[in-house]
C-alpha positions as CSV (number, residue, x, y, z in Angstrom):
1,X,91.2,95.1,85.6
2,X,88.0,93.3,84.5
3,X,88.2,95.0,81.1
4,X,91.7,93.4,80.6
5,X,90.4,90.0,81.7
6,X,87.4,90.2,79.4
7,X,89.6,91.3,76.5
8,X,92.1,88.5,77.2
9,X,89.3,85.9,77.4
10,X,88.0,87.1,74.0
11,X,91.4,87.2,72.4
12,X,92.9,83.9,73.7
13,X,91.2,82.5,76.8
14,X,93.5,79.4,76.9
15,X,96.5,81.7,77.4
16,X,94.6,83.9,79.8
17,X,93.8,81.0,82.1
18,X,97.5,79.9,82.1
19,X,98.6,83.4,82.9
20,X,96.1,84.0,85.7
21,X,96.9,80.6,87.3
22,X,100.6,81.1,86.9
23,X,100.5,84.5,88.6
24,X,98.1,86.1,91.0
25,X,95.4,83.5,91.4
26,X,97.4,81.1,93.5
27,X,100.0,83.6,94.7
28,X,102.7,82.2,92.4
29,X,103.7,85.7,91.6
30,X,105.0,86.3,95.1
31,X,108.7,86.2,95.8
32,X,109.9,82.7,96.8
33,X,106.6,81.1,95.8
34,X,106.8,77.5,94.7
35,X,104.9,77.2,91.4
36,X,102.9,74.1,90.9
37,X,102.5,73.2,87.3
38,X,99.8,70.7,88.3
39,X,97.7,73.5,89.8
40,X,98.2,75.7,86.7
41,X,97.1,72.8,84.5
42,X,94.1,72.0,86.7
43,X,92.9,75.7,86.7
44,X,93.4,75.8,82.9
45,X,91.4,72.6,82.4
46,X,88.5,73.9,84.5
47,X,88.5,77.2,82.6
48,X,88.5,75.5,79.2
49,X,85.6,73.2,80.2
50,X,83.4,76.2,81.0
51,X,81.3,77.7,78.3
52,X,82.9,80.8,76.8
53,X,79.7,82.9,77.1
54,X,79.3,81.7,80.7
55,X,82.7,82.9,81.6
56,X,82.2,86.3,79.9
57,X,78.9,86.7,81.9
58,X,80.8,85.9,85.1
59,X,83.5,88.4,84.4
60,X,80.8,91.0,83.7
61,X,79.0,90.2,87.0
62,X,82.1,90.5,89.0
63,X,82.9,93.8,87.3
64,X,79.6,95.2,88.4
65,X,80.0,94.3,92.1
66,X,80.4,97.2,94.5
67,X,84.1,97.5,95.4
68,X,83.3,97.4,99.1
69,X,81.7,94.0,98.7
70,X,84.7,92.7,96.9
71,X,87.0,94.0,99.7
72,X,84.7,92.5,102.3
73,X,84.9,89.1,100.6
74,X,88.7,89.2,100.8
75,X,88.6,90.0,104.5
76,X,86.0,87.5,105.5
77,X,86.6,84.8,102.9
C-alpha cells in the first residue's frame, strides 16, 4: 500500500491527493456516501502546501510502523 502511495506521490502528487481524498480518506468510497468537493479541495490544498520531500519522508515513516501499532491507532483513535 505505501509503495503505491510513494510511487503516486513521485509520479503526480497533485492527482494522488485528489484520489485519496475522493475515496478512502474521508470514506467517500462507501456506498451512499455524500462526496464533498470542498473537503477534497481542502485536502488537496493542504497536501500541495507541504514540501515534497517532507511528504515522502512521512510516507516512509508510516510504512515502517509495526502493523499492530497501526491497527491499535484505528481502534483507539
